[in-house]
ROVEX-365802 format. One record per residue (C-alpha): residue number from 1; residue in three letters; x, y, z. Coordinates in pm, whole numbers. Last residue first. Layout:
BEGIN
FIKOL   num   residuo     east    north       up
FIKOL   NUM       ALA        X        Y        Z
...
***
This chain:
BEGIN
FIKOL   num   residuo     east    north       up
FIKOL   555       GLY    -4723     6821      495
FIKOL   554       ASN    -4798     6740      857
FIKOL   553       LEU    -4849     6372      783
FIKOL   552       ALA    -4526     6362      584
FIKOL   551       GLY    -4328     6530      858
FIKOL   550       SER    -4463     6292     1120
FIKOL   549       GLN    -4382     5996      895
FIKOL   548       ARG    -4029     6129      851
FIKOL   547       ALA    -3991     6176     1227
FIKOL   546       GLU    -4109     5821     1290
FIKOL   545       SER    -3854     5692     1037
FIKOL   544       GLN    -3577     5898     1197
FIKOL   543       SER    -3651     5759     1543
FIKOL   542       GLY    -3839     5925     1823
FIKOL   541       THR    -3761     6155     2114
FIKOL   540       PRO    -3717     6490     1942
FIKOL   539       ASN    -3964     6430     1656
FIKOL   538       LEU    -3967     6715     1407
FIKOL   537       VAL    -3642     6897     1497
FIKOL   536       SER    -3460     6561     1510
FIKOL   535       TYR    -3527     6532     1136
FIKOL   534       GLY    -3209     6721     1050
FIKOL   533       VAL    -2980     6520     1277
FIKOL   532       ASN    -3137     6190     1168
FIKOL   531       VAL    -3088     6288      805
FIKOL   530       LEU    -2723     6357      887
FIKOL   529       HIS    -2690     6009     1038
FIKOL   528       ASP    -2822     5850      719
FIKOL   527       ALA    -2582     6055      503
FIKOL   526       VAL    -2291     5939      720
FIKOL   525       ARG    -2407     5580      656
FIKOL   524       GLU    -2395     5636      279
FIKOL   523       LEU    -2043     5777      307
FIKOL   522       GLY    -1936     5473      507
FIKOL   521       ALA    -2082     5231      251
FIKOL   520       VAL    -1890     5407      -27
FIKOL   519       ALA    -1566     5403      176
FIKOL   518       SER    -1602     5034      269
FIKOL   517       PHE    -1674     4946      -95
FIKOL   516       PHE    -1361     5131     -207
FIKOL   515       TYR    -1140     4981       65
FIKOL   514       ALA    -1253     4629      -17
FIKOL   513       SER    -1189     4692     -386
FIKOL   512       ALA     -833     4820     -349
FIKOL   511       GLU     -672     4474     -360
FIKOL   510       MET     -876     4386     -673
FIKOL   509       LYS     -701     4662     -865
FIKOL   508       CYS     -912     4876    -1096
FIKOL   507       LYS     -915     4902    -1478
FIKOL   506       GLY     -904     4527    -1530
FIKOL   505       GLU    -1225     4524    -1740
FIKOL   504       ALA    -1405     4299    -1490
FIKOL   503       LEU    -1276     4517    -1208
FIKOL   502       ARG    -1402     4825    -1387
FIKOL   501       ALA    -1748     4669    -1416
FIKOL   500       PHE    -1749     4578    -1047
FIKOL   499       HIS    -1658     4939     -970
FIKOL   498       ARG    -1942     5066    -1185
FIKOL   497       ALA    -2194     4849     -999
FIKOL   496       SER    -2069     4967     -658
FIKOL   495       LEU    -2078     5328     -772
FIKOL   494       GLU    -2434     5292     -901
FIKOL   493       LYS    -2568     5129     -583
FIKOL   492       LYS    -2401     5382     -353
FIKOL   491       MET    -2503     5664     -586
FIKOL   490       GLU    -2868     5563     -553
FIKOL   489       ASP    -2847     5592     -173
FIKOL   488       VAL    -2669     5927     -208
FIKOL   487       GLU    -2948     6055     -437
FIKOL   486       ASN    -3208     5944     -183
FIKOL   485       GLU    -3015     6130       87
FIKOL   484       LEU    -3011     6442     -129
FIKOL   483       ALA    -3388     6430     -172
FIKOL   482       THR    -3435     6383      204
FIKOL   481       LEU    -3222     6690      282
FIKOL   480       ARG    -3407     6895       19
FIKOL   479       SER    -3740     6800      180
FIKOL   478       LEU    -3599     6880      524
FIKOL   477       ARG    -3498     7238      442
FIKOL   476       GLY    -3840     7386      519
FIKOL   475       LYS    -3824     7248      872
FIKOL   474       ASP    -3618     7546      990
FIKOL   473       ALA    -3523     7452     1348
FIKOL   472       ASP    -3254     7727     1359
FIKOL   471       ALA    -2945     7528     1458
FIKOL   470       PHE    -3077     7179     1380
FIKOL   469       THR    -3178     7283     1029
FIKOL   468       GLU    -2843     7456      979
FIKOL   467       THR    -2663     7139     1086
FIKOL   466       ALA    -2868     6920      851
FIKOL   465       ILE    -2839     7155      551
FIKOL   464       VAL    -2462     7198      579
FIKOL   463       PHE    -2399     6826      631
FIKOL   462       MET    -2633     6737      345
FIKOL   461       GLN    -2421     6948      111
FIKOL   460       MET    -2117     6763      248
FIKOL   459       VAL    -2288     6433      162
FIKOL   458       LYS    -2316     6551     -198
FIKOL   457       ASP    -1952     6657     -200
FIKOL   456       GLY    -1849     6317      -63
FIKOL   455       MET    -2041     6138     -339
FIKOL   454       GLU    -1869     6349     -604
FIKOL   453       LYS    -1530     6300     -437
FIKOL   452       LEU    -1583     5925     -420
FIKOL   451       GLU    -1673     5916     -790
FIKOL   450       ALA    -1372     6130     -887
FIKOL   449       GLN    -1138     5905     -688
FIKOL   448       ALA    -1287     5595     -852
FIKOL   447       THR    -1233     5745    -1199
FIKOL   446       GLU     -875     5845    -1116
FIKOL   445       SER     -807     5489    -1001
FIKOL   444       PHE     -781     5432     -628
FIKOL   443       SER     -441     5395     -466
FIKOL   442       LEU     -235     5113     -320
FIKOL   441       GLY      120     5104     -186
FIKOL   440       ALA       17     4892      112
FIKOL   439       GLU      120     5166      356
FIKOL   438       LYS      -64     5425      147
FIKOL   437       MET     -375     5206      137
FIKOL   436       GLN     -367     5161      514
FIKOL   435       SER     -331     5534      571
FIKOL   434       ALA     -618     5626      336
FIKOL   433       ILE     -844     5361      493
FIKOL   432       LYS     -751     5490      839
FIKOL   431       GLN     -850     5843      735
FIKOL   430       PHE    -1187     5714      614
FIKOL   429       ASN    -1232     5535      950
FIKOL   428       GLU    -1171     5859     1139
FIKOL   427       ALA    -1441     6025      932
FIKOL   426       HIS    -1673     5732     1003
FIKOL   425       ASP    -1613     5767     1378
FIKOL   424       GLY    -1686     6140     1362
FIKOL   423       ILE    -2015     6065     1188
FIKOL   422       ARG    -2093     5825     1475
FIKOL   421       GLU    -2032     6105     1727
FIKOL   420       VAL    -2261     6334     1531
FIKOL   419       ASP    -2538     6074     1537
FIKOL   418       ASN    -2505     6007     1911
FIKOL   417       LEU    -2505     6375     2000
FIKOL   416       VAL    -2807     6430     1776
FIKOL   415       HIS    -3002     6161     1960
FIKOL   414       PHE    -2912     6299     2304
FIKOL   413       TYR    -2999     6649     2187
FIKOL   412       SER    -3344     6536     2078
FIKOL   411       GLY    -3423     6417     2430
FIKOL   410       ILE    -3299     6751     2565
FIKOL   409       ALA    -3555     6922     2344
FIKOL   408       ARG    -3825     6692     2479
FIKOL   407       GLU    -3724     6793     2833
FIKOL   406       ASP    -3740     7157     2724
FIKOL   405       VAL    -4108     7118     2639
FIKOL   404       ASN    -4184     6907     2947
FIKOL   403       ASP    -4035     7152     3197
FIKOL   402       VAL    -3672     7164     3304
FIKOL   401       LEU    -3464     7077     3613
FIKOL   400       PRO    -3485     6698     3590
FIKOL   399       SER    -3309     6703     3247
FIKOL   398       LEU    -3012     6922     3340
FIKOL   397       LYS    -2812     6656     3525
FIKOL   396       ILE    -2864     6406     3243
FIKOL   395       LEU    -2780     6681     2994
FIKOL   394       TYR    -2444     6738     3164
FIKOL   393       LYS    -2360     6367     3153
FIKOL   392       ALA    -2441     6360     2781
FIKOL   391       LEU    -2230     6675     2737
FIKOL   390       ALA    -1925     6506     2889
FIKOL   389       LYS    -1959     6185     2687
FIKOL   388       ASN    -2024     6340     2346
FIKOL   387       THR    -1788     6631     2405
FIKOL   386       PHE    -1501     6394     2486
FIKOL   385       ASP    -1562     6178     2179
FIKOL   384       ILE    -1586     6480     1949
FIKOL   383       ILE    -1278     6649     2095
FIKOL   382       GLU    -1073     6330     2056
FIKOL   381       GLU    -1203     6291     1701
FIKOL   380       GLY    -1078     6643     1622
FIKOL   379       ASP     -732     6558     1757
FIKOL   378       ARG     -722     6243     1539
FIKOL   377       ILE     -839     6438     1236
FIKOL   376       ALA     -572     6704     1291
FIKOL   375       LYS     -307     6434     1343
FIKOL   374       GLU     -401     6254     1020
FIKOL   373       ASP     -423     6570      811
FIKOL   372       ASP     -112     6498      602
FIKOL   371       THR     -217     6138      535
FIKOL   370       LYS     -301     6168      164
FIKOL   369       SER     -449     5882      -42
FIKOL   368       ASP     -598     6147     -278
FIKOL   367       CYS     -964     6046     -257
FIKOL   366       LEU     -956     5918       99
FIKOL   365       ALA     -741     6204      229
FIKOL   364       VAL     -984     6456       79
FIKOL   363       VAL    -1274     6262      231
FIKOL   362       SER    -1094     6265      568
FIKOL   361       ASN    -1045     6641      561
FIKOL   360       GLU    -1413     6709      490
FIKOL   359       PHE    -1529     6462      755
FIKOL   358       ASN    -1297     6606     1017
FIKOL   357       GLU    -1415     6959      938
FIKOL   356       LYS    -1778     6849      964
FIKOL   355       ALA    -1712     6662     1290
FIKOL   354       VAL    -1555     6976     1439
FIKOL   353       ALA    -1853     7184     1325
FIKOL   352       SER    -2091     6925     1468
FIKOL   351       MET    -1917     6948     1807
FIKOL   350       TYR    -1955     7327     1796
FIKOL   349       GLU    -2325     7290     1712
FIKOL   348       ILE    -2360     7042     1997
FIKOL   347       GLU    -2200     7291     2237
FIKOL   346       LYS    -2430     7566     2111
FIKOL   345       LYS    -2728     7343     2190
FIKOL   344       ALA    -2593     7289     2541
FIKOL   343       GLN    -2566     7669     2576
FIKOL   342       MET    -2934     7721     2501
FIKOL   341       ILE    -3027     7439     2736
FIKOL   340       ALA    -2816     7590     3016
FIKOL   339       ILE    -2979     7928     2957
FIKOL   338       PRO    -3327     7784     3004
FIKOL   337       PRO    -3198     7583     3306
FIKOL   336       THR    -3071     7882     3510
FIKOL   335       LYS    -2899     7729     3816
FIKOL   334       LEU    -2760     7464     3579
FIKOL   333       LEU    -2542     7745     3439
FIKOL   332       LEU    -2294     7693     3724
FIKOL   331       ASP    -2227     7343     3588
FIKOL   330       ASP    -2066     7500     3281
FIKOL   329       VAL    -2153     7494     2915
FIKOL   328       TYR    -2003     7657     2605
FIKOL   327       LYS    -1661     7502     2540
FIKOL   326       LEU    -1669     7174     2726
FIKOL   325       GLN    -1326     7075     2851
FIKOL   324       LEU    -1025     6886     2724
FIKOL   323       HIS     -709     6900     2931
FIKOL   322       THR     -455     7170     2857
FIKOL   321       GLU     -439     7348     3190
FIKOL   320       GLU     -249     7672     3170
FIKOL   319       LYS       99     7673     3312
FIKOL   318       LYS      216     8001     3454
FIKOL   317       LYS     -133     8079     3581
FIKOL   316       ASP     -267     8417     3480
FIKOL   315       PRO     -266     8688     3744
FIKOL   314       ILE     -542     8741     4006
FIKOL   313       VAL     -473     9084     4159
FIKOL   312       LYS     -333     9218     3831
FIKOL   311       THR     -620     9086     3620
FIKOL   310       ALA     -878     9211     3873
FIKOL   309       LEU     -726     9560     3856
FIKOL   308       LEU     -723     9555     3476
FIKOL   307       VAL    -1089     9449     3465
FIKOL   306       LEU    -1183     9729     3706
FIKOL   305       GLN     -982     9975     3493
FIKOL   304       LYS    -1159     9862     3176
FIKOL   303       ILE    -1496     9906     3347
FIKOL   302       PHE    -1412    10262     3455
FIKOL   301       PRO    -1674    10463     3263
FIKOL   300       LEU    -1952    10254     3427
FIKOL   299       LEU    -1815    10316     3777
FIKOL   298       LEU    -2003    10633     3874
FIKOL   297       LEU    -2320    10555     3678
FIKOL   296       THR    -2333    10205     3827
FIKOL   295       THR    -2281    10337     4180
FIKOL   294       THR    -2559    10594     4125
FIKOL   293       VAL    -2806    10332     3998
FIKOL   292       ASN    -2723    10095     4283
FIKOL   291       PHE    -2751    10351     4563
FIKOL   290       ILE    -3059    10526     4420
FIKOL   289       VAL    -3249    10196     4394
FIKOL   288       HIS    -3159    10098     4751
FIKOL   287       PHE    -3262    10447     4867
FIKOL   286       TRP    -3589    10385     4683
FIKOL   285       ALA    -3661    10077     4894
FIKOL   284       LEU    -3562    10256     5216
FIKOL   283       GLN    -3799    10548     5157
FIKOL   282       MET    -4067    10311     5031
FIKOL   281       GLU    -4077    10129     5362
FIKOL   280       PRO    -4077    10459     5557
FIKOL   279       LYS    -4391    10581     5368
FIKOL   278       ALA    -4409    10955     5293
FIKOL   277       ILE    -4158    10987     5010
FIKOL   276       MET    -3956    11293     4901
FIKOL   275       GLY    -3945    11472     5236
FIKOL   274       GLN    -3862    11154     5423
FIKOL   273       LEU    -3582    11078     5180
FIKOL   272       LEU    -3440    11431     5212
FIKOL   271       ARG    -3472    11424     5592
FIKOL   270       VAL    -3278    11095     5603
FIKOL   269       ALA    -3008    11233     5372
FIKOL   268       GLY    -2976    11549     5583
FIKOL   267       ASP    -2942    11351     5904
FIKOL   266       LYS    -2680    11123     5750
FIKOL   265       PHE    -2470    11398     5588
FIKOL   264       ILE    -2117    11314     5707
FIKOL   263       TRP    -2153    10942     5769
FIKOL   262       LEU    -2399    10923     5480
FIKOL   261       PHE    -2146    11059     5229
FIKOL   260       ILE    -1857    10848     5358
FIKOL   259       THR    -2078    10538     5363
FIKOL   258       PHE    -2209    10613     5013
FIKOL   257       VAL    -1861    10621     4861
FIKOL   256       MET    -1741    10317     5058
FIKOL   255       THR    -2052    10115     4966
FIKOL   254       GLY    -2006    10190     4596
FIKOL   253       ILE    -1639    10089     4613
FIKOL   252       VAL    -1725     9768     4801
FIKOL   251       ASN    -2005     9680     4557
FIKOL   250       PHE    -1787     9715     4248
FIKOL   249       THR    -1491     9542     4413
FIKOL   248       LEU    -1703     9239     4507
FIKOL   247       HIS    -1844     9196     4155
FIKOL   246       ILE    -1496     9255     4009
FIKOL   245       LEU    -1357     8984     4238
FIKOL   244       ALA    -1628     8740     4127
FIKOL   243       THR    -1541     8812     3763
FIKOL   242       ARG    -1170     8766     3836
FIKOL   241       LYS    -1243     8423     3979
FIKOL   240       ALA    -1427     8332     3657
FIKOL   239       ASN    -1131     8462     3456
FIKOL   238       VAL     -886     8237     3643
FIKOL   237       ASN    -1082     7915     3597
FIKOL   236       ALA    -1341     7769     3833
FIKOL   235       GLY    -1268     7555     4138
FIKOL   234       LEU    -1425     7813     4368
FIKOL   233       CYS    -1602     8062     4141
FIKOL   232       ALA    -1949     7982     4277
FIKOL   231       LEU    -1848     8046     4637
FIKOL   230       ILE    -1731     8396     4544
FIKOL   229       ALA    -2048     8460     4345
FIKOL   228       THR    -2267     8361     4639
FIKOL   227       ILE    -2052     8562     4882
FIKOL   226       CYS    -2109     8875     4671
FIKOL   225       THR    -2454     8921     4831
FIKOL   224       GLY    -2284     9024     5154
FIKOL   223       ILE    -2138     9338     4995
FIKOL   222       ASN    -2475     9467     4877
FIKOL   221       SER    -2626     9369     5213
FIKOL   220       GLY    -2380     9598     5387
FIKOL   219       LEU    -2517     9903     5209
FIKOL   218       VAL    -2868     9792     5307
FIKOL   217       LEU    -2759     9769     5672
FIKOL   216       PHE    -2612    10121     5643
FIKOL   215       LEU    -2944    10269     5528
FIKOL   214       ALA    -3136    10066     5786
FIKOL   213       CYS    -2961    10245     6072
FIKOL   212       ASP    -3078    10589     5952
FIKOL   211       LEU    -3426    10452     5876
FIKOL   210       THR    -3486    10326     6228
FIKOL   209       LEU    -3555     9958     6287
FIKOL   208       ALA    -3831     9795     6491
FIKOL   207       GLY    -4074    10065     6374
FIKOL   206       THR    -4300     9822     6189
FIKOL   205       GLY    -4224     9975     5847
FIKOL   204       VAL    -3851     9985     5915
FIKOL   203       MET    -3863     9615     6001
FIKOL   202       MET    -4044     9537     5671
FIKOL   201       ILE    -3784     9728     5471
FIKOL   200       PHE    -3501     9544     5652
FIKOL   199       ILE    -3666     9211     5567
FIKOL   198       GLY    -3699     9306     5200
FIKOL   197       THR    -3337     9422     5193
FIKOL   196       ALA    -3225     9083     5324
FIKOL   195       ALA    -3443     8897     5072
FIKOL   194       SER    -3312     9103     4780
FIKOL   193       SER    -2954     9076     4907
FIKOL   192       SER    -2986     8698     4888
FIKOL   191       GLN    -2740     8442     5023
FIKOL   190       ILE    -2929     8385     5353
FIKOL   189       LEU    -2605     8376     5555
FIKOL   188       ALA    -2419     8619     5329
FIKOL   187       THR    -2705     8868     5365
FIKOL   186       PHE    -2688     8853     5746
FIKOL   185       VAL    -2308     8891     5742
FIKOL   184       ALA    -2314     9189     5504
FIKOL   183       GLY    -2591     9369     5692
FIKOL   182       CYS    -2415     9316     6025
FIKOL   181       LEU    -2084     9441     5879
FIKOL   180       ILE    -2255     9752     5740
FIKOL   179       LEU    -2409     9814     6081
FIKOL   178       LEU    -2066     9784     6246
FIKOL   177       LEU    -1912    10024     5995
FIKOL   176       PRO    -2190    10279     6045
FIKOL   175       PHE    -2205    10272     6428
FIKOL   174       ASP    -2544    10234     6594
FIKOL   173       ILE    -2454     9898     6748
FIKOL   172       THR    -2618     9969     7085
FIKOL   171       GLU    -2908    10169     6940
FIKOL   170       PHE    -2958     9883     6695
FIKOL   169       LEU    -2994     9632     6977
FIKOL   168       ASN    -3213     9859     7191
FIKOL   167       THR    -3463     9899     6905
FIKOL   166       PHE    -3438     9529     6827
FIKOL   165       PHE    -3521     9428     7185
FIKOL   164       THR    -3794     9693     7229
FIKOL   163       THR    -3968     9578     6909
FIKOL   162       VAL    -3952     9219     7033
FIKOL   161       GLU    -4067     9308     7389
FIKOL   160       PRO    -4378     9482     7255
FIKOL   159       HIS    -4515     9148     7132
FIKOL   158       THR    -4893     9179     7102
FIKOL   157       ASP    -4938     9559     7106
FIKOL   156       PRO    -4602     9647     6949
FIKOL   155       ASP    -4660     9400     6659
FIKOL   154       PHE    -4306     9295     6556
FIKOL   153       ALA    -4382     8920     6541
FIKOL   152       MET    -4707     8996     6360
FIKOL   151       GLY    -4509     9188     6099
FIKOL   150       MET    -4300     8879     6031
FIKOL   149       VAL    -4623     8689     5960
FIKOL   148       ASP    -4746     8973     5736
FIKOL   147       LEU    -4416     8985     5545
FIKOL   146       GLY    -4424     8608     5496
FIKOL   145       VAL    -4779     8621     5360
FIKOL   144       PHE    -4670     8910     5135
FIKOL   143       ILE    -4386     8705     4985
FIKOL   142       LEU    -4617     8402     4973
FIKOL   141       GLY    -4850     8587     4734
FIKOL   140       PHE    -4575     8659     4483
FIKOL   139       GLY    -4454     8300     4505
FIKOL   138       CYS    -4806     8168     4446
FIKOL   137       LEU    -4858     8408     4157
FIKOL   136       ILE    -4531     8302     3990
FIKOL   135       GLY    -4597     7932     4052
FIKOL   134       GLY    -4946     7965     3907
FIKOL   133       ILE    -4804     8134     3597
FIKOL   132       GLN    -4568     7838     3558
FIKOL   131       LYS    -4849     7588     3609
FIKOL   130       ILE    -5061     7766     3348
FIKOL   129       LYS    -4772     7747     3100
FIKOL   128       ASP    -4706     7382     3179
FIKOL   127       LYS    -5064     7278     3100
FIKOL   126       ASN    -5195     7004     3331
FIKOL   125       PHE    -5373     7228     3579
FIKOL   124       PHE    -5319     7171     3953
FIKOL   123       MET    -5068     7458     3963
FIKOL   122       MET    -5354     7701     3895
FIKOL   121       MET    -5507     7622     4236
FIKOL   120       VAL    -5175     7690     4407
FIKOL   119       GLY    -5145     8024     4228
FIKOL   118       VAL    -5492     8138     4332
FIKOL   117       PHE    -5416     8046     4694
FIKOL   116       ALA    -5084     8235     4691
FIKOL   115       LEU    -5256     8525     4512
FIKOL   114       THR    -5463     8570     4829
FIKOL   113       ALA    -5153     8723     4989
FIKOL   112       MET    -5172     9018     4748
FIKOL   111       TYR    -5517     9115     4873
FIKOL   110       GLN    -5410     9081     5237
FIKOL   109       SER    -5090     9277     5176
FIKOL   108       ILE    -5263     9572     5004
FIKOL   107       GLY    -5224     9824     5286
FIKOL   106       LEU    -5010    10068     5087
FIKOL   105       SER    -4710     9999     5312
FIKOL   104       LYS    -4696     9646     5174
FIKOL   103       LEU    -4593     9803     4842
FIKOL   102       SER    -4245     9832     4996
FIKOL   101       VAL    -4191     9463     4921
FIKOL   100       ILE    -4233     9524     4548
FIKOL    99       VAL    -3986     9818     4557
FIKOL    98       GLY    -3736     9601     4743
FIKOL    97       THR    -3771     9325     4485
FIKOL    96       ILE    -3715     9567     4196
FIKOL    95       THR    -3377     9662     4345
FIKOL    94       THR    -3227     9342     4198
FIKOL    93       GLY    -3233     9488     3848
FIKOL    92       ILE    -2994     9769     3939
FIKOL    91       ASN    -2731     9535     4083
FIKOL    90       ALA    -2778     9308     3782
FIKOL    89       GLY    -2692     9599     3552
FIKOL    88       MET    -2351     9636     3713
FIKOL    87       ILE    -2306     9260     3687
FIKOL    86       ILE    -2387     9278     3315
FIKOL    85       ALA    -2128     9551     3255
FIKOL    84       THR    -1862     9352     3441
FIKOL    83       ALA    -1939     9032     3247
FIKOL    82       GLN    -1901     9209     2912
FIKOL    81       PHE    -1559     9347     3008
FIKOL    80       LEU    -1453     9014     3157
FIKOL    79       THR    -1528     8850     2823
FIKOL    78       MET    -1809     8601     2766
FIKOL    77       ILE    -1802     8264     2590
FIKOL    76       GLY    -1504     8113     2773
FIKOL    75       ALA    -1701     7852     2968
FIKOL    74       ASN    -1576     8005     3295
FIKOL    73       VAL    -1691     8344     3171
FIKOL    72       PHE    -2038     8209     3095
FIKOL    71       GLY    -2056     8030     3431
FIKOL    70       ILE    -1940     8346     3607
FIKOL    69       VAL    -2225     8527     3432
FIKOL    68       MET    -2474     8266     3558
FIKOL    67       VAL    -2341     8302     3913
FIKOL    66       SER    -2379     8680     3888
FIKOL    65       THR    -2733     8649     3750
FIKOL    64       ALA    -2829     8408     4029
FIKOL    63       SER    -2684     8645     4289
FIKOL    62       SER    -2867     8939     4132
FIKOL    61       SER    -3191     8753     4193
FIKOL    60       GLN    -3541     8841     4077
FIKOL    59       ILE    -3533     8611     3769
FIKOL    58       ILE    -3693     8867     3541
FIKOL    57       ALA    -3554     9183     3702
FIKOL    56       THR    -3214     9015     3704
FIKOL    55       VAL    -3232     8940     3331
FIKOL    54       GLY    -3339     9295     3249
FIKOL    53       ALA    -3082     9467     3470
FIKOL    52       GLY    -2797     9254     3335
FIKOL    51       VAL    -2912     9298     2974
FIKOL    50       GLY    -2940     9675     3016
FIKOL    49       VAL    -2600     9698     3182
FIKOL    48       GLY    -2449     9499     2895
FIKOL    47       SER    -2628     9718     2639
FIKOL    46       PHE    -2467    10022     2803
FIKOL    45       ARG    -2120     9863     2812
FIKOL    44       ASN    -2118     9785     2439
FIKOL    43       GLY    -1893     9484     2380
FIKOL    42       SER    -2192     9272     2292
FIKOL    41       ILE    -2456     9057     2458
FIKOL    40       LYS    -2770     9054     2247
FIKOL    39       GLY    -2811     8674     2267
FIKOL    38       LEU    -2831     8713     2644
FIKOL    37       MET    -3151     8909     2602
FIKOL    36       LYS    -3299     8668     2350
FIKOL    35       LYS    -3218     8364     2567
FIKOL    34       LEU    -3366     8532     2874
FIKOL    33       GLY    -3683     8610     2681
FIKOL    32       GLY    -3717     8250     2571
FIKOL    31       GLY    -3682     8128     2930
FIKOL    30       ALA    -3937     8384     3051
FIKOL    29       SER    -4183     8138     3202
FIKOL    28       LYS    -3912     7917     3349
FIKOL    27       GLU    -3722     8209     3502
FIKOL    26       LEU    -4037     8381     3625
FIKOL    25       GLY    -4151     8064     3799
FIKOL    24       SER    -3811     8003     3960
FIKOL    23       SER    -3782     8362     4084
FIKOL    22       LEU    -4136     8365     4223
FIKOL    21       MET    -4080     8030     4393
FIKOL    20       ASN    -3749     8147     4541
FIKOL    19       MET    -3904     8473     4661
FIKOL    18       GLY    -4196     8288     4815
FIKOL    17       ALA    -3962     8048     4994
FIKOL    16       ILE    -3765     8349     5124
FIKOL    15       PHE    -4082     8511     5262
FIKOL    14       VAL    -4220     8184     5403
FIKOL    13       GLY    -3895     8119     5590
FIKOL    12       VAL    -3864     8478     5714
FIKOL    11       GLY    -4223     8466     5839
FIKOL    10       ALA    -4171     8133     6013
FIKOL     9       LEU    -3855     8262     6182
FIKOL     8       LEU    -4034     8579     6298
FIKOL     7       LEU    -4339     8388     6416
FIKOL     6       LEU    -4117     8148     6611
FIKOL     5       ILE    -3930     8441     6766
FIKOL     4       ALA    -4259     8608     6859
FIKOL     3       GLN    -4388     8290     7022
FIKOL     2       LEU    -4066     8259     7221
FIKOL     1       MET    -4098     8621     7343
***
């Protein structure tokens, strides 16, 4: 008996490890695909279900998809309506694992298990892509190794006492609600409905579990998987908690409907499954598919009602928190690094947009000696400084979780963060110049104002080009960016020379000279930082000069 228990525990361990390795490998390999899928999120419920099913089929974990969705909702970039549709799709996508496990009934376990060896050998290669494929194959193979080891524990010839024990156990608790509770508790403990369903499928195949009992255990596993989402929303905002509640409500309603049906027509349902499919493992796997597809079809028209229910159960707080927070990223997204990187880039783009607005307002204030936008610029600078520090910490946590390609991308993000933050500092400095001049009763001459505006407009053109280059990695704009920077450098020299000439002619006040030269120098420095932002797409971890050389060498 002890040997059988050890085999069972070892088999479960290898099975879950294989699932995790398969999920991780698929996630890394399909990072671009995940980004494209999530980029198609819209208010259409059918596309949401499709995205949820597709993402979950790729990463092989509805729990991971649910946690990722909660992260999106917590970051404020996904509505509850969109999140509900995706969660419904995730429940369909997670059934793929059960179908894969049921393939064991075809007698191909030994062949599939050899993929673990092939995968390990591939992981010795230096190329990341080969390593990722190796991880996928190794995980796939380990799933079948784990199933075989568990099967050995249930072998009626070697360990008849184990099969007898479980048979007697399920005869004792053969009550639908109790079986559902057992399935929910077991799934909550291992935090994976896919793994729990896989184990139930294997037990049905060995005869340790009857199909009629397994049906209720699978229903329970769909409730138990919600524990991961519930744990993930602890400490999150109101909408994230509502998302977890919707996930739980969806699975509870589906379980209630099927429980009532099976309680009344259990024998007929079992005969129907047995008549449709010969293998017991496949019977249970396809019941899992039928359950999730049917529940989705039943509740898909009622997404708005589910959202309304969650909103009433978890009302808005009377006093919303006003502290600064990142707009597009959340720690929950660290569980899916490719998505976390995509969202980190969006956060930088948002930070750049704030810096751009601050720069534009500060140049207007500089030219016209206006201070009307002082508070807006100060608030924008607060957002820029916060985002710089908070996102840098987030990227540090994300860096160890990604492959070499994404690690280089993260390196570029650190550089861009620094450059955008420095641009924000210059914008704030321009506003201070305007305020100090107003307090001192000074103003630039009309000619000087026109020159500063012209230089500011040229830098603004660079701002647009640099941020668009960073956003879509279009290197074709870099030549124009460099040309504009050269023009700004020449303008700095020309404007300084002209100002000295005006001073000699008495057309400008000496007291305003320091402010003028400081403004011109600041605009030139902003141009330098914008070039760094644009050229970051060429050389993520190097300096601007290295990036320029790289661009020149590559034409």
